[in-house]
C-alpha positions in Angstrom: -3.3 11.3 -21.3 -0.1 9.5 -21.3 0.1 7.0 -18.9 3.5 7.5 -16.5 5.6 4.7 -14.7 9.1 5.9 -14.3 10.0 9.4 -13.7 10.7 12.2 -16.2 12.2 15.5 -16.1 12.5 18.5 -18.6 14.2 22.4 -17.8 11.5 23.7 -19.6 7.5 22.6 -19.1 6.5 21.0 -22.5 3.2 19.1 -23.7 4.9 16.0 -22.3 4.4 15.5 -18.5 7.3 16.9 -16.6 7.7 14.5 -13.3 10.6 15.8 -11.5 12.6 12.4 -10.6 12.8 12.0 -6.9 9.0 11.6 -7.4 7.8 8.2 -7.2 4.6 7.4 -9.9 3.0 4.3 -9.9 -0.1 3.2 -12.2 -0.7 6.5 -13.1 -1.4 9.1 -16.0 -0.6 12.8 -16.8 -2.3 15.2 -19.8 -0.2 17.6 -21.9 1.9 20.8 -19.8 1.9 18.3 -16.3 4.1 19.3 -13.9 5.0 16.9 -11.3 7.2 18.7 -8.0 9.9 17.3 -5.7 9.6 13.9 -3.8 5.8 13.5 -4.2 4.0 10.0 -3.8 0.8 9.2 -6.8 -0.7 5.8 -6.9 -4.0 5.2 -9.1 -4.7 8.7 -10.2 -5.4 10.7 -13.3 -4.1 14.1 -13.8 -5.4 16.3 -16.6 -4.0 18.9 -18.2 -2.1 21.7 -17.3 -2.0 20.3 -13.3 0.9 20.9 -11.2 1.9 19.9 -7.6 4.4 21.2 -5.5 7.2 19.3 -3.6 5.9 16.8 -1.0 3.3 16.3 -2.4 1.0 12.9 -2.0 -2.0 11.4 -3.7 -3.6 8.7 -3.9 -6.9 6.9 -6.4 -7.8 10.3 -7.6 -9.1 12.1 -10.4 -7.8 15.7 -10.9 -9.1 18.1 -13.3 -7.0 20.7 -15.9 -5.5 24.0 -14.5 -5.9 22.8 -10.9 -3.2 24.2 -8.6 -1.6 21.7 -5.9 0.7 23.4 -3.0 3.5 22.1 -0.7 2.8 19.5 1.6 -1.2 18.4 0.4 -2.1 14.7 0.7 -5.1 13.9 -1.3 -6.9 11.2 -0.1 -4.8 9.3 2.5 -5.5 5.8 3.4 -7.0 4.5 5.8 -6.6 1.2 8.2 -9.0 -1.3 9.0 -10.2 0.2 12.7 -12.4 -2.8 13.3 -9.4 -5.8 13.7 -7.9 -6.6 16.4 -5.1 -4.5 15.4 -4.5 -1.4 12.2 -1.3 -2.7 11.5 -1.0 -3.1 7.6 1.1 -6.4 7.8 -2.8 -8.0 8.4 -3.2 -6.7 4.7 0.2 -6.0 3.7 0.6 -9.8 4.3 3.4 -10.3 1.8 6.1 -8.1 2.8 6.0 -9.4 6.4 6.1 -13.6 5.3 3.1 -13.8 6.7 1.0 -15.1 4.3 1.6 -15.8 0.1 -0.8 -13.0 -1.3 -1.6 -10.1 0.4 -5.5 -9.4 1.1 -7.2 -7.0 -1.7 -9.5 -6.7 0.2 -8.6 -3.6 1.7 -6.8 -2.1 -1.6 -9.9 -2.8 -3.7 -12.2 -0.9 -0.8 -9.5 2.1 -1.2 -10.2 2.2 -4.7 -13.5 2.4 -5.0 -13.7 6.1 -2.7 -11.6 7.9 -5.2 -11.3 11.3 -4.8 -12.8 13.8 -7.9 -10.7 17.6 -8.0 -12.4 19.7 -11.2 -10.6 21.9 -13.4 -8.6 25.5 -11.9 -9.1 24.6 -8.5 -6.4 25.6 -6.2 -5.5 23.6 -2.7 -3.6 25.5 -0.2 -0.5 24.3 1.7 -0.9 21.2 3.9 -4.0 20.9 2.8 -5.9 17.3 3.1 -8.7 16.0 1.2 -10.4 13.0 2.5 -11.7 10.3 1.2 -14.6 10.0 -1.7 -14.9 13.7 -1.4 -15.9 16.1 -4.7 -14.5 19.4 -5.4 -15.7 21.4 -7.7 -14.4 23.6 -10.7 -12.9 27.0 -9.4 -12.5 25.9 -5.7 -10.3 27.4 -3.2 -9.0 24.8 -0.4 -7.3 27.1 2.3 -4.6 26.1 3.6 -4.2 23.4 6.3 -7.9 22.4 6.1 -9.0 19.1 6.4 -12.2 18.6 3.4 -14.2 15.9 4.7 -17.3 16.9 2.5 -18.0 17.9 -1.2 -16.8 21.3 -2.0 -19.0 23.4 -4.5 -17.8 25.0 -7.5 -16.1 28.2 -7.3 -16.3 28.4 -3.3 -13.5 29.0 -0.7 -13.8 26.2 2.1 -11.2 26.5 4.7 -10.4 25.2 8.1 -10.5 21.8 10.5 -13.4 20.6 9.5 -13.6 22.4 6.4 -15.9 24.8 5.9 -17.7 27.7 3.6 -16.9 30.9 4.0 -17.4 33.0 0.7 -17.6 32.1 -2.9 -15.4 33.6 -5.4 -18.2 35.3 -7.4 -21.9 36.1 -7.7 -23.7 32.4 -8.8 -24.7 34.3 -12.7 -21.0 34.6 -13.2 -20.1 30.9 -11.5 -23.3 29.2 -13.6 -21.4 31.1 -17.1 -18.2 30.3 -16.2 -19.0 26.7 -16.1 -21.0 26.8 -18.7 -18.3 29.0 -21.1 -15.8 26.0 -19.7 -12.7 27.9 -20.9 -10.6 25.1 -19.9 -11.7 22.6 -22.5 -10.6 25.2 -25.0 -8.0 23.5 -27.2 -4.4 25.1 -27.2 -5.0 27.8 -30.7 -7.9 29.1 -29.0 -6.0 29.5 -25.4 -3.1 31.2 -27.4 -5.2 33.6 -28.9 -7.8 34.4 -26.2 -4.6 34.2 -23.3 -4.5 37.2 -22.5 -8.7 38.2 -21.6 -8.5 35.6 -18.5 -7.1 38.2 -16.2 -10.3 40.5 -17.1 -13.4 38.9 -15.6 -15.9 41.5 -16.8 -14.8 41.5 -20.2 -14.2 37.4 -20.8 -17.7 37.3 -19.3 -19.3 39.7 -21.7 -17.6 38.4 -24.6 -17.9 34.6 -24.0 -21.0 34.0 -22.5 
């Protein structure tokens, strides 16, 4: 994993993270072959190998696995406001910005950090979906466009709606268990290259590598 602060841009993808120049990255890390699209805002996140984001994506306090596909206008772990105070306005904890105190209220930020989102490998998150605080999404899952995910999602489940609910599994449970055991996303690059075209044929893949 490579620590990233400033945006980078390459004409083609490479082992180096490809970060669009318009995106804002703060205290985050990205693995090899990661691509971050335009106008993203990413705060204190870990993004593993081959994962990519499209435009206008927000990611806060999250751990994201390998080969995950994040569509446009997705928001992962939106930040909450303190509803138990007289005012919900962020001046009560971003006090320095408003010249109301010499320090910010770090308890709010510590609380946000303690409710990270965890997204597994090979997950597809559809356009405009929102993944709420503290949620875990299993490998191979699909999050439908516009869904609001408030609960954990099992591996290879398809969830849709507001709030998101499971509508089916992508495969039979035996196939899911086998894919999780194979864990192809952990293959090193040279093995991926050797077996690349086999990823297109589920039955052959399962028979060969289970």
